[in-house]
N, C-alpha and C positions, 0 to 999 in steps of 0.2 A: 517602590519599596518604602514609601513614607507611612504605610499603615503601622499603627502601634508605636509611633515615635513620640517621644516627649521632647518638647522644646524648652530650653532653659537658658538663662543668662549665665554669666561666669560664676555667680554665687551658687547656682543650682539648688536653691531653697525648695523647689517644687518636689524634690525627691524624698524629703524627710517625712517619716510617718506613713509611708505607703508601701511598706514591705520591700524596699529596695536596699535594705541594710546588709544583705548577704554579701560578705566580703569576697567569696570565691566566684560569684557570678560575673562572667566576663561580658562586657557590652561592646557593641560596635559604636564608636563615638566619632562624630564628625565635627571638627572645629572649623567654623567659617570666619575668616578675617577680612574685613573691608576697610579701606582707607583711601583718602585722597593723596596721601604722602607715601611714595614707594619705599623710601629709606626706612621710615618708622615701621611700615608693614613688614618688610623683610627682616628687620631686627626682632620684632615680636615673633615672627615665624621661626627664626633660628633659635630663639630662646625656648620656645615651646618644644621644638624637635629635640634640642639638646637635653631638656628636662625629661622628655619621654625616653630617649635613648639611655640616659643615666639609670633609669628604672627598668631598662631592658624590656621595653614594650615593642610590639609590632607597630611600626610607623609607616604610613604611605603619604608622600607629599613632600613639600608643598606643591599642590596642583595649581598652576597659574591660569585662572579663568580670564578670557579676553576682557580687555579694559572697556568699560562703558564710557563713552564720551557724550556728555550732555552739552548741547550747544544752544546758545541764544543769540540771535542776530537782531539788532535793534538800531533805529535811526539815532544818529548823534544829536541832531537838532531837536530841541524841546518843543518848538512851535510848528515844525513842518515846512518852514520856508527855507530857501537857500539851496545849495548844492545837496544832492542826495548822497550823503556820506553815512556809512554804516559802521557800527561797532560789532565785532564778533567775539563773544565771550564763550569759554568752554570750561567745563569741570570734568576732570577725569577721575573715575572711580575704579580702583584696583581691588581685585578679590583673590584670595588664596584659600584652598581647602587642605585640611590635614585630617587623615583618617587614622584612628587608633583602635587597638583591641586591648581593652583593659577594664578592670573594675572601676566603678564610678568614684570610689574614694580616692584612688590614685590620681584621677583626672582633676579632682579638686585641688590636690597638692600641686600639680603641674600648672594649672591655670591661675594659681595664686601669685605668679610672677608679676613684676611691675610692668604694666601695659603702657606703651607709649601713648601720648595724647593724640587724639584723632583716629585711633584704631579701634574699630568696633569688633567685639568678639562674640560669636554666637556658638553655643554648644548644643548639638543634637545627639540624643542617646537613643539607641535601638537595641533590642535584645537580639542575640544571635540565634 
């Protein structure tokens, strides 16, 4: 269902001047949040959902996508001599999805909240 979708960052400047100013047109909006820090991610999620429910919008989510674990295993020794000891590093990437049914103007107001550092927000808009 990605046909006809517009991808936009939180500012959503791509919509200006393209006939999307109709206030009554309801869009299906998907907000994707990604972060390495779960606490910040959940806080932003809760703030977005609270803002949407205050405006009495249909909200689905947050849908918790399985965590991606990026692993790197490397030798501790810089020269290759000595005992074979290894370092195992990993970075966990957490992802949440929130679906809204609302006009794009209201989404601008909702996503204008203060977003925690390290949380990336992506807004995808599709017509119903």
